[in-house]
C-alpha positions, 0 to 999 in steps of 0.5 A: 069189527061189524060184519055189516059195515061197508067194505073199504073202497077199492083203490085199484079200481079207482087207479084203473079208472084214472088210468083209463081216463088218462089213456083216453085223453092221451089218445085224443091229444095224439089224434088232435096233434096228428091232425094239426101236424098234417095240416101244418105240414101240408098247408103251413105256408098259409098259416101266417098273415105274411104268407097267406095273402101272397099265396092267395093272391097268386092263385086269385084267378084259380079261386075265382073260377073254382068258386064259380064251378064248385060253390058247395064244395068251396063253402064247405071247405071254407067252413071247415078250414075256419073251424080248424084255424079258430080251434087251434088258435092260428092268428090269421082268422081276420085274413080268412074272414076278409078272404071269404067275404071277397070270394063269396061276393064273386061266387054269389053276388053282392048281397047274397055273397055277403049274407052267406059269408056272414053266416058261414064265418059266424058259425065257423068262428063260434064252432072253432072257438068252442073246439078250442074251449073244449080241448082246453077244458078236457085235454090241455088243462094243466098246460093252459093253467101253467101258461095263463094262470094269472089270466085265469084268476082275473077271468074267474073274478070277472065272471063272478062279478059280471057273469056271461056279460063279461065274455060278451064284452070280451067278444065285442072289444078285442082287447084280449086276443081270441088265442087267450080267451078261448083256452082260458075260458075252458078252465072257468066254470062257464057252461059250454052252451052259455059260452057258445051262444054268448060267443056267437052273439058277441062276435057277430058285429066284428064278423060282419064288419070284416066280411063286409070289408073283404067284400069291398076289396077290388082284388087280392093282388091290389091288396098285396101290392098296396096294403090295407091303406091302398084299398080303403074306401069310405064304406070300409072306413065307416064300417070300422068306425062303427065297429069301434063305436058299437061296443061302447054303445052296447056297454052304455045300453047295458048299464042303463038297462041293468043299473047297479043296485046299491048294497044295504048296510045290513 
């Protein structure tokens, strides 16, 4: 044997490295699960659309008064709650979006409230979506793979074909719910920065419509009593019509800007 040959790799060191990574991931997973468990135990009654609206409506006057007295605290708490809701894929984001639009209008006035609500919800939703993306990629890869394996294959094929524009289209046209998009995208090769800015841009139109719709609500109590149909105004109807037309217009524009180049036969 050549005494100058490289020594064989030490499998025990690789095992220790793998074991350390596993312990770290388990620790982070336990902490995340613990935080979510506490939030669900403490605020679980607010985590379904059926329960959230009546609870908010019951404390409507308190929310109004507290928002006027502690605007900075309310804005910060709204941001953090929204990040948690999106990060853990709790399907009540649209209720929070409309609620923030309604509350911030009371706190800051018509125009300023709408603008602040749009900024807060836009960045909070993207931050929460990126949190779900990162947890899927680094903590829950195997579980997500088992649950959404068929979706993952379709997502990878579409990303190879269309690139980041595919994610942009998914954000514009909510045919696939975000509770599927966020974790499945974590298993694709898309970069974190690309995922963040495409999501930020793609969700902006929908966020603006829902924030505006919330700002037009006369009261949460009326919404609870009469439902969505009871508070529809021409402005809200027009906003939702524009939300439906906007993705189609964007697709047509992108097809015009980037026409398909025919492949040569060589």
